[in-house]
DOTITI-203347 format. One record per atom (N, C-alpha, C): atom name; x, y, z. Coordinates in Angstrom, 3 decimals. Example, Ala and Ser with C-alpha at 12.3 -4.5 7.8 and 13.67 -1.06 7.14 Angstrom:
<atoms>
atom site N&east 13.190&north -5.690&up 7.800
atom site CA&east 12.300&north -4.500&up 7.800
atom site C&east 13.200&north -3.300&up 7.800
atom site N&east 12.850&north -2.250&up 7.080
atom site CA&east 13.670&north -1.060&up 7.140
atom site C&east 12.900&north 0.030&up 7.870
</atoms>
This chain:
<atoms>
atom site N&east -2.988&north 31.542&up -13.863
atom site CA&east -1.391&north 30.989&up -13.569
atom site C&east -0.874&north 32.502&up -14.091
atom site N&east 0.526&north 32.990&up -13.645
atom site CA&east 1.324&north 33.965&up -13.923
atom site C&east 2.187&north 34.232&up -15.401
atom site N&east 1.859&north 35.153&up -15.973
atom site CA&east 2.972&north 34.273&up -17.131
atom site C&east 4.331&north 35.497&up -16.333
atom site N&east 5.289&north 34.905&up -16.752
atom site CA&east 6.185&north 35.086&up -16.792
atom site C&east 6.675&north 36.701&up -17.246
atom site N&east 5.777&north 37.513&up -17.975
atom site CA&east 5.773&north 38.766&up -17.652
atom site C&east 5.228&north 39.777&up -16.590
atom site N&east 3.828&north 38.831&up -16.292
atom site CA&east 3.841&north 39.404&up -14.779
atom site C&east 4.371&north 39.343&up -13.309
atom site N&east 5.084&north 37.939&up -13.514
atom site CA&east 6.466&north 38.278&up -12.654
atom site C&east 6.936&north 38.824&up -12.709
atom site N&east 6.940&north 39.295&up -14.236
atom site CA&east 8.859&north 40.358&up -14.462
atom site C&east 8.225&north 41.805&up -13.307
atom site N&east 6.797&north 41.776&up -14.108
atom site CA&east 6.581&north 43.186&up -13.573
atom site C&east 6.422&north 43.604&up -12.120
atom site N&east 5.547&north 42.336&up -11.489
atom site CA&east 5.403&north 42.536&up -9.744
atom site C&east 6.878&north 42.486&up -8.675
atom site N&east 8.000&north 41.739&up -9.750
atom site CA&east 8.941&north 42.038&up -8.626
atom site C&east 10.029&north 43.042&up -9.271
atom site N&east 9.174&north 43.730&up -10.349
atom site CA&east 9.502&north 45.154&up -10.699
atom site C&east 8.935&north 46.763&up -9.786
atom site N&east 7.717&north 45.786&up -9.685
atom site CA&east 7.215&north 47.059&up -8.686
atom site C&east 7.473&north 46.322&up -7.228
atom site N&east 8.334&north 45.769&up -6.462
atom site CA&east 8.472&north 45.263&up -5.632
atom site C&east 9.447&north 45.499&up -4.943
atom site N&east 11.107&north 46.190&up -6.278
atom site CA&east 12.269&north 45.906&up -5.574
atom site C&east 12.744&north 46.381&up -4.898
atom site N&east 12.096&north 47.512&up -4.305
atom site CA&east 12.686&north 48.127&up -3.205
atom site C&east 12.389&north 46.784&up -1.994
atom site N&east 11.883&north 46.553&up -1.492
atom site CA&east 11.695&north 45.321&up -0.861
atom site C&east 12.854&north 44.356&up -0.791
atom site N&east 12.579&north 43.552&up -2.269
atom site CA&east 13.227&north 42.650&up -2.743
atom site C&east 14.385&north 42.746&up -2.688
atom site N&east 14.427&north 44.035&up -3.135
atom site CA&east 16.709&north 44.164&up -2.589
atom site C&east 17.297&north 44.330&up -1.887
atom site N&east 16.695&north 43.987&up -0.207
atom site CA&east 16.703&north 44.660&up 0.630
atom site C&east 16.956&north 43.350&up 1.562
atom site N&east 15.535&north 42.176&up 0.768
atom site CA&east 15.783&north 40.608&up 1.421
atom site C&east 16.668&north 39.732&up 0.222
atom site N&east 17.134&north 41.077&up -1.379
atom site CA&east 17.618&north 39.782&up -1.560
atom site C&east 20.074&north 39.856&up -0.803
atom site N&east 19.971&north 41.410&up -0.128
atom site CA&east 21.188&north 41.484&up 0.570
atom site C&east 20.898&north 40.842&up 1.607
atom site N&east 19.971&north 40.294&up 2.552
atom site CA&east 20.211&north 39.886&up 3.392
atom site C&east 20.368&north 38.412&up 3.688
atom site N&east 19.239&north 37.973&up 2.739
atom site CA&east 19.724&north 36.476&up 1.877
atom site C&east 21.588&north 36.190&up 2.030
atom site N&east 22.505&north 37.120&up 0.997
atom site CA&east 23.249&north 37.151&up 0.439
atom site C&east 24.229&north 37.275&up 2.086
atom site N&east 24.448&north 38.276&up 2.519
atom site CA&east 24.414&north 38.646&up 4.160
atom site C&east 24.477&north 36.785&up 4.704
atom site N&east 23.961&north 36.460&up 4.634
atom site CA&east 23.022&north 35.346&up 5.128
atom site C&east 23.732&north 33.924&up 5.063
atom site N&east 24.633&north 33.672&up 3.670
atom site CA&east 25.087&north 33.098&up 3.048
atom site C&east 26.837&north 33.390&up 3.405
atom site N&east 27.122&north 34.562&up 3.657
atom site CA&east 28.709&north 34.992&up 4.202
atom site C&east 28.901&north 34.325&up 4.893
atom site N&east 27.865&north 34.800&up 6.140
atom site CA&east 27.822&north 34.267&up 7.323
atom site C&east 27.989&north 32.759&up 7.684
atom site N&east 27.414&north 31.796&up 6.687
atom site CA&east 27.009&north 30.662&up 7.350
atom site C&east 28.806&north 30.019&up 6.917
atom site N&east 29.159&north 30.813&up 5.268
atom site CA&east 30.281&north 29.928&up 5.205
atom site C&east 32.425&north 30.479&up 5.580
atom site N&east 31.401&north 32.094&up 6.403
atom site CA&east 32.801&north 32.076&up 7.732
atom site C&east 32.282&north 31.310&up 8.486
atom site N&east 31.225&north 30.827&up 9.214
atom site CA&east 31.335&north 30.409&up 10.155
atom site C&east 31.451&north 29.215&up 10.528
atom site N&east 31.555&north 28.305&up 9.327
atom site CA&east 31.858&north 26.853&up 9.350
atom site C&east 33.689&north 27.119&up 9.065
atom site N&east 34.173&north 28.371&up 8.743
atom site CA&east 35.121&north 27.877&up 8.388
atom site C&east 35.778&north 28.535&up 9.660
atom site N&east 35.665&north 29.365&up 10.089
atom site CA&east 36.179&north 29.808&up 11.916
atom site C&east 35.433&north 28.604&up 12.840
atom site N&east 34.634&north 27.314&up 12.510
atom site CA&east 34.380&north 26.541&up 13.373
atom site C&east 35.924&north 25.840&up 12.893
atom site N&east 35.686&north 25.587&up 11.912
atom site CA&east 36.995&north 24.201&up 11.489
atom site C&east 38.509&north 24.562&up 11.775
atom site N&east 38.331&north 25.833&up 12.163
atom site CA&east 39.879&north 26.709&up 12.539
atom site C&east 39.102&north 26.116&up 13.418
atom site N&east 38.814&north 26.063&up 14.478
atom site CA&east 38.871&north 26.111&up 15.663
atom site C&east 39.093&north 24.799&up 16.256
atom site N&east 38.097&north 23.550&up 15.856
atom site CA&east 38.679&north 22.765&up 16.055
atom site C&east 40.130&north 22.162&up 15.819
atom site N&east 41.442&north 22.849&up 14.823
atom site CA&east 42.314&north 22.450&up 14.849
atom site C&east 42.539&north 22.933&up 15.643
atom site N&east 43.326&north 23.871&up 15.705
atom site CA&east 43.876&north 24.497&up 17.448
atom site C&east 42.933&north 23.728&up 18.536
atom site N&east 42.324&north 23.108&up 18.178
atom site CA&east 42.208&north 22.201&up 19.397
atom site C&east 42.682&north 21.117&up 19.801
atom site N&east 42.533&north 20.654&up 18.123
atom site CA&east 42.736&north 18.990&up 18.230
atom site C&east 44.224&north 19.197&up 18.659
atom site N&east 45.084&north 19.589&up 17.549
atom site CA&east 46.739&north 19.953&up 17.917
atom site C&east 46.839&north 20.224&up 19.691
atom site N&east 45.621&north 20.489&up 20.288
atom site CA&east 46.310&north 21.149&up 21.463
atom site C&east 46.896&north 22.784&up 21.932
atom site N&east 46.193&north 23.327&up 21.331
atom site CA&east 47.099&north 24.328&up 20.906
atom site C&east 46.572&north 25.625&up 22.426
atom site N&east 46.846&north 26.640&up 22.806
atom site CA&east 46.570&north 27.168&up 24.078
atom site C&east 45.137&north 27.289&up 23.711
atom site N&east 44.570&north 28.043&up 25.103
atom site CA&east 43.753&north 28.148&up 24.992
atom site C&east 42.704&north 29.876&up 24.838
atom site N&east 44.126&north 30.493&up 24.729
atom site CA&east 43.956&north 31.690&up 24.569
atom site C&east 43.884&north 32.798&up 22.816
atom site N&east 44.444&north 31.262&up 22.205
atom site CA&east 44.395&north 31.865&up 20.985
atom site C&east 43.055&north 31.057&up 20.551
atom site N&east 42.021&north 30.939&up 21.011
atom site CA&east 41.121&north 30.647&up 20.485
atom site C&east 39.970&north 31.744&up 20.640
atom site N&east 39.700&north 32.436&up 21.333
atom site CA&east 39.149&north 33.044&up 22.225
atom site C&east 38.996&north 34.130&up 21.517
atom site N&east 40.046&north 34.466&up 20.519
atom site CA&east 39.572&north 35.776&up 18.773
atom site C&east 38.289&north 35.104&up 18.260
atom site N&east 38.600&north 33.891&up 18.314
atom site CA&east 37.214&north 32.863&up 16.883
atom site C&east 36.237&north 32.635&up 17.858
atom site N&east 36.288&north 32.423&up 18.985
atom site CA&east 34.790&north 32.446&up 19.349
atom site C&east 34.699&north 34.245&up 19.568
atom site N&east 35.156&north 34.916&up 19.279
atom site CA&east 34.483&north 36.061&up 19.684
atom site C&east 34.279&north 36.936&up 18.205
atom site N&east 34.795&north 36.225&up 17.436
atom site CA&east 34.019&north 36.465&up 15.995
atom site C&east 33.583&north 35.633&up 15.827
atom site N&east 33.187&north 34.867&up 16.372
atom site CA&east 31.931&north 33.814&up 16.238
atom site C&east 30.666&north 34.888&up 16.659
atom site N&east 30.751&north 34.875&up 17.598
atom site CA&east 29.274&north 35.042&up 18.607
atom site C&east 29.329&north 37.055&up 17.325
atom site N&east 30.579&north 37.601&up 17.110
atom site CA&east 29.972&north 38.638&up 16.261
atom site C&east 28.813&north 37.930&up 15.239
atom site N&east 29.315&north 37.147&up 14.776
atom site CA&east 28.396&north 36.640&up 13.259
atom site C&east 27.414&north 36.475&up 13.536
atom site N&east 26.486&north 35.361&up 14.299
atom site CA&east 25.780&north 35.044&up 15.368
atom site C&east 24.894&north 36.596&up 15.596
atom site N&east 25.322&north 37.252&up 15.727
atom site CA&east 24.757&north 38.082&up 16.477
atom site C&east 23.621&north 39.117&up 15.096
atom site N&east 24.994&north 38.647&up 14.166
atom site CA&east 24.566&north 39.488&up 12.712
atom site C&east 23.314&north 38.772&up 12.548
atom site N&east 23.834&north 37.572&up 12.319
atom site CA&east 23.067&north 36.303&up 11.338
atom site C&east 20.765&north 36.629&up 12.050
atom site N&east 21.232&north 36.481&up 13.760
atom site CA&east 19.969&north 36.436&up 14.282
atom site C&east 19.585&north 37.576&up 13.668
atom site N&east 19.751&north 38.847&up 13.843
atom site CA&east 19.328&north 39.930&up 13.678
atom site C&east 18.470&north 39.877&up 11.726
atom site N&east 19.258&north 39.476&up 11.212
atom site CA&east 18.932&north 38.998&up 10.302
atom site C&east 17.685&north 37.494&up 9.924
atom site N&east 18.215&north 37.104&up 11.044
atom site CA&east 16.671&north 35.934&up 10.950
atom site C&east 15.067&north 36.405&up 11.861
atom site N&east 15.720&north 38.078&up 12.836
atom site CA&east 14.404&north 38.468&up 13.276
atom site C&east 14.044&north 39.942&up 12.628
atom site N&east 14.433&north 40.213&up 11.591
atom site CA&east 14.802&north 41.534&up 11.076
atom site C&east 13.887&north 41.068&up 9.576
atom site N&east 13.846&north 40.363&up 8.422
atom site CA&east 13.378&north 40.012&up 7.563
atom site C&east 12.196&north 39.263&up 7.446
atom site N&east 11.432&north 38.934&up 8.303
atom site CA&east 10.056&north 38.797&up 7.718
atom site C&east 9.376&north 39.819&up 8.426
atom site N&east 9.685&north 41.043&up 9.357
atom site CA&east 9.130&north 42.365&up 8.989
atom site C&east 8.996&north 43.181&up 7.562
atom site N&east 10.871&north 42.917&up 7.129
atom site CA&east 11.115&north 43.990&up 6.163
atom site C&east 9.372&north 43.141&up 4.991
atom site N&east 9.250&north 41.368&up 4.969
atom site CA&east 8.661&north 40.749&up 3.834
atom site C&east 7.156&north 41.882&up 4.429
atom site N&east 7.079&north 41.868&up 5.750
atom site CA&east 5.574&north 42.071&up 6.462
atom site C&east 5.406&north 43.757&up 6.128
atom site N&east 6.974&north 44.157&up 5.458
atom site CA&east 6.611&north 45.982&up 5.093
atom site C&east 5.970&north 45.910&up 3.589
atom site N&east 6.917&north 44.782&up 3.149
atom site CA&east 6.273&north 44.745&up 1.463
atom site C&east 4.962&north 44.519&up 1.295
atom site N&east 5.024&north 43.759&up 2.110
atom site CA&east 2.939&north 43.106&up 1.918
atom site C&east 2.121&north 43.983&up 2.113
atom site N&east 2.435&north 45.287&up 3.364
atom site CA&east 2.166&north 46.142&up 3.594
atom site C&east 1.495&north 47.570&up 2.245
atom site N&east 2.781&north 48.020&up 1.496
atom site CA&east 2.786&north 48.688&up 0.583
atom site C&east 2.199&north 48.101&up -0.514
atom site N&east 2.317&north 47.007&up -0.458
atom site CA&east 1.353&north 46.195&up -2.195
atom site C&east 0.165&north 46.108&up -2.017
atom site N&east -0.757&north 46.181&up -0.058
atom site CA&east -1.450&north 46.195&up -0.610
atom site C&east -2.131&north 47.249&up -0.498
atom site N&east -1.043&north 48.442&up 0.231
atom site CA&east -1.803&north 50.073&up 0.021
atom site C&east -1.923&north 50.356&up -2.244
atom site N&east -1.228&north 50.007&up -2.669
atom site CA&east -1.105&north 49.876&up -3.924
atom site C&east -2.219&north 49.245&up -3.973
atom site N&east -2.268&north 48.607&up -3.573
atom site CA&east -4.195&north 47.785&up -4.373
atom site C&east -5.384&north 48.924&up -3.979
atom site N&east -5.149&north 48.825&up -2.788
atom site CA&east -6.618&north 49.347&up -2.053
atom site C&east -6.155&north 51.020&up -2.731
atom site N&east -5.057&north 51.578&up -3.406
atom site CA&east -5.236&north 53.033&up -4.212
atom site C&east -5.238&north 53.393&up -5.477
atom site N&east -5.028&north 51.873&up -6.612
atom site CA&east -5.837&north 51.697&up -7.816
atom site C&east -6.801&north 50.905&up -7.309
atom site N&east -7.282&north 50.823&up -7.010
atom site CA&east -9.302&north 50.514&up -6.199
atom site C&east -10.082&north 52.043&up -5.977
atom site N&east -9.067&north 52.604&up -5.357
atom site CA&east -9.542&north 54.301&up -5.386
atom site C&east -9.196&north 55.509&up -6.795
atom site N&east -8.759&north 54.636&up -7.332
atom site CA&east -8.250&north 55.390&up -8.574
atom site C&east -9.502&north 54.348&up -9.740
atom site N&east -9.671&north 53.690&up -9.689
atom site CA&east -10.547&north 53.126&up -10.928
atom site C&east -12.296&north 53.295&up -10.447
atom site N&east -12.275&north 54.198&up -9.416
atom site CA&east -13.790&north 54.056&up -8.801
atom site C&east -15.009&north 53.963&up -9.331
atom site N&east -15.429&north 53.218&up -10.265
atom site CA&east -16.912&north 53.398&up -10.980
atom site C&east -16.409&north 52.977&up -12.434
atom site N&east -15.495&north 52.974&up -12.830
atom site CA&east -14.989&north 52.326&up -13.776
atom site C&east -15.634&north 50.491&up -14.171
atom site N&east -15.637&north 50.130&up -12.729
atom site CA&east -15.728&north 48.100&up -13.095
atom site C&east -14.545&north 47.472&up -13.633
atom site N&east -13.262&north 47.465&up -13.319
atom site CA&east -12.347&north 47.263&up -13.462
atom site C&east -11.748&north 45.505&up -12.319
atom site N&east -12.908&north 45.851&up -11.225
atom site CA&east -13.259&north 44.778&up -10.852
atom site C&east -11.836&north 43.632&up -10.218
atom site N&east -11.574&north 42.571&up -10.383
atom site CA&east -10.428&north 41.672&up -9.209
atom site C&east -9.222&north 42.240&up -10.361
atom site N&east -8.662&north 42.422&up -12.024
atom site CA&east -7.931&north 42.511&up -12.226
atom site C&east -7.657&north 43.703&up -11.987
atom site N&east -8.123&north 44.865&up -11.122
atom site CA&east -7.415&north 46.082&up -10.545
atom site C&east -6.345&north 45.826&up -9.276
atom site N&east -7.335&north 44.773&up -8.525
atom site CA&east -6.079&north 44.506&up -7.078
atom site C&east -4.984&north 43.977&up -7.700
atom site N&east -5.027&north 42.707&up -8.377
atom site CA&east -4.166&north 41.441&up -8.300
atom site C&east -3.186&north 41.818&up -8.421
atom site N&east -2.224&north 43.152&up -8.900
atom site CA&east -1.058&north 43.805&up -9.334
atom site C&east -0.595&north 43.876&up -7.575
atom site N&east -0.939&north 44.612&up -6.533
atom site CA&east -0.691&north 44.663&up -5.595
atom site C&east -0.848&north 43.781&up -5.002
atom site N&east -2.200&north 42.884&up -4.884
atom site CA&east -2.342&north 42.016&up -3.788
atom site C&east -0.900&north 40.946&up -4.398
atom site N&east -1.099&north 40.446&up -5.992
atom site CA&east 0.797&north 39.576&up -5.576
atom site C&east 2.105&north 40.137&up -5.542
atom site N&east 2.345&north 41.782&up -5.619
atom site CA&east 3.317&north 42.367&up -5.189
atom site C&east 3.807&north 41.786&up -3.662
atom site N&east 2.432&north 42.446&up -2.620
atom site CA&east 2.847&north 41.322&up -1.454
atom site C&east 2.595&north 40.132&up -1.036
atom site N&east 1.730&north 38.876&up -1.648
atom site CA&east 2.785&north 38.041&up -1.652
atom site C&east 3.907&north 38.069&up -1.746
atom site N&east 4.060&north 37.957&up -3.384
atom site CA&east 5.791&north 37.970&up -3.268
atom site C&east 6.797&north 38.605&up -2.128
atom site N&east 6.468&north 39.320&up -1.705
atom site CA&east 7.258&north 40.038&up -0.919
atom site C&east 6.940&north 39.756&up 0.888
atom site N&east 5.782&north 39.107&up 1.282
atom site CA&east 5.701&north 38.013&up 2.689
atom site C&east 6.484&north 36.791&up 2.443
atom site N&east 6.143&north 36.413&up 0.740
atom site CA&east 7.687&north 34.675&up 0.635
atom site C&east 8.839&north 35.056&up 0.444
atom site N&east 8.911&north 36.217&up 0.357
atom site CA&east 11.042&north 36.251&up 0.730
atom site C&east 11.022&north 37.175&up 1.253
atom site N&east 10.557&north 37.584&up 2.267
atom site CA&east 11.109&north 37.868&up 4.149
atom site C&east 10.868&north 36.324&up 4.097
atom site N&east 9.834&north 35.492&up 4.107
atom site CA&east 9.643&north 33.953&up 4.864
atom site C&east 10.802&north 33.024&up 4.192
atom site N&east 11.154&north 33.335&up 3.134
atom site CA&east 12.427&north 32.766&up 1.921
atom site C&east 13.396&north 32.674&up 3.179
atom site N&east 13.934&north 34.371&up 3.418
atom site CA&east 15.156&north 34.678&up 4.213
atom site C&east 14.773&north 34.641&up 5.795
atom site N&east 14.254&north 34.679&up 6.252
atom site CA&east 14.456&north 34.420&up 7.745
atom site C&east 13.976&north 32.962&up 8.621
atom site N&east 13.071&north 32.148&up 7.283
atom site CA&east 13.349&north 30.366&up 8.509
atom site C&east 14.806&north 30.118&up 7.877
atom site N&east 15.494&north 29.932&up 6.769
atom site CA&east 16.873&north 29.228&up 7.051
atom site C&east 17.523&north 30.000&up 7.598
atom site N&east 17.960&north 31.337&up 8.458
atom site CA&east 18.785&north 32.070&up 8.749
atom site C&east 18.423&north 31.652&up 10.150
atom site N&east 16.749&north 31.574&up 10.594
atom site CA&east 17.012&north 31.442&up 12.293
atom site C&east 17.731&north 29.975&up 11.988
atom site N&east 17.526&north 28.977&up 11.225
atom site CA&east 17.912&north 27.724&up 12.081
atom site C&east 19.352&north 27.970&up 11.992
atom site N&east 19.751&north 28.443&up 10.655
atom site CA&east 21.556&north 28.846&up 10.611
atom site C&east 22.244&north 29.467&up 12.053
atom site N&east 21.779&north 30.055&up 12.878
atom site CA&east 21.609&north 30.987&up 14.059
atom site C&east 21.487&north 29.489&up 15.092
atom site N&east 20.099&north 29.046&up 15.437
atom site CA&east 19.885&north 28.318&up 15.925
atom site C&east 20.963&north 26.901&up 16.098
atom site N&east 21.582&north 26.232&up 15.163
atom site CA&east 22.248&north 25.325&up 14.794
atom site C&east 23.722&north 26.343&up 14.957
atom site N&east 24.508&north 27.439&up 14.170
atom site CA&east 25.336&north 27.792&up 14.685
atom site C&east 25.729&north 28.459&up 16.360
atom site N&east 24.394&north 28.580&up 16.952
atom site CA&east 24.911&north 29.516&up 18.382
atom site C&east 25.239&north 27.915&up 18.647
atom site N&east 24.453&north 26.652&up 18.958
atom site CA&east 25.017&north 25.101&up 20.094
atom site C&east 25.835&north 25.226&up 19.441
atom site N&east 26.258&north 25.040&up 17.916
atom site CA&east 28.138&north 24.279&up 18.297
atom site C&east 28.748&north 25.212&up 18.540
atom site N&east 28.642&north 26.747&up 18.780
atom site CA&east 29.535&north 27.707&up 19.522
atom site C&east 29.640&north 27.121&up 21.103
atom site N&east 28.473&north 26.563&up 21.535
atom site CA&east 28.213&north 26.534&up 23.181
atom site C&east 29.110&north 25.091&up 23.408
atom site N&east 28.564&north 24.800&up 22.378
atom site CA&east 29.509&north 23.202&up 22.378
atom site C&east 31.223&north 23.276&up 22.504
atom site N&east 31.846&north 23.626&up 21.424
atom site CA&east 32.891&north 23.843&up 20.799
atom site C&east 33.583&north 25.215&up 22.383
atom site N&east 33.333&north 25.691&up 22.557
atom site CA&east 33.269&north 26.369&up 23.978
atom site C&east 33.784&north 25.673&up 25.219
atom site N&east 32.084&north 24.681&up 25.753
atom site CA&east 32.167&north 23.535&up 26.353
atom site C&east 34.255&north 23.052&up 26.293
atom site N&east 34.364&north 22.589&up 25.036
atom site CA&east 35.431&north 21.545&up 24.403
atom site C&east 36.564&north 21.848&up 24.721
atom site N&east 36.241&north 23.628&up 24.568
atom site CA&east 37.786&north 24.082&up 24.487
atom site C&east 38.112&north 24.485&up 26.299
atom site N&east 37.107&north 24.553&up 26.671
atom site CA&east 37.286&north 24.386&up 28.525
atom site C&east 37.654&north 26.502&up 28.353
atom site N&east 36.559&north 27.257&up 27.719
atom site CA&east 36.705&north 28.939&up 27.942
atom site C&east 35.721&north 28.980&up 29.313
atom site N&east 35.846&north 30.704&up 29.375
atom site CA&east 34.751&north 30.716&up 30.902
atom site C&east 34.418&north 31.580&up 30.129
atom site N&east 33.682&north 31.586&up 29.095
atom site CA&east 32.830&north 32.726&up 28.254
atom site C&east 31.258&north 32.336&up 28.606
</atoms>
């Protein structure tokens, strides 16, 4: 079992990749709340029998946000994979530097743990972002049908 010091060390080694994934997750959460707000506003306008052209800019904004959310969902696993590759490269580099010293598994454990943390972080960002993208795309299409817009 990893001690907290080892986890801290692993996070420090993988900070370039993990910081990108942190930004991705912050963007995903902010897009989530913005889309919720936009949908609520669209429903209010439609419920009050507002003019159809007044909701078009709101639909356009939702579609812009969905494009960003889709990009985040698609690229997060690749960023995690990049962290995996970097961690494995670090592990093999450590092995090559210590050839003949007989360090065994302890030599590669840091690089492998960095690789696995990067992979898990990439998936932890991508899965919710993909789910939100699909949900909001469906909701947007349904609202556009109810609004009777020609998009």
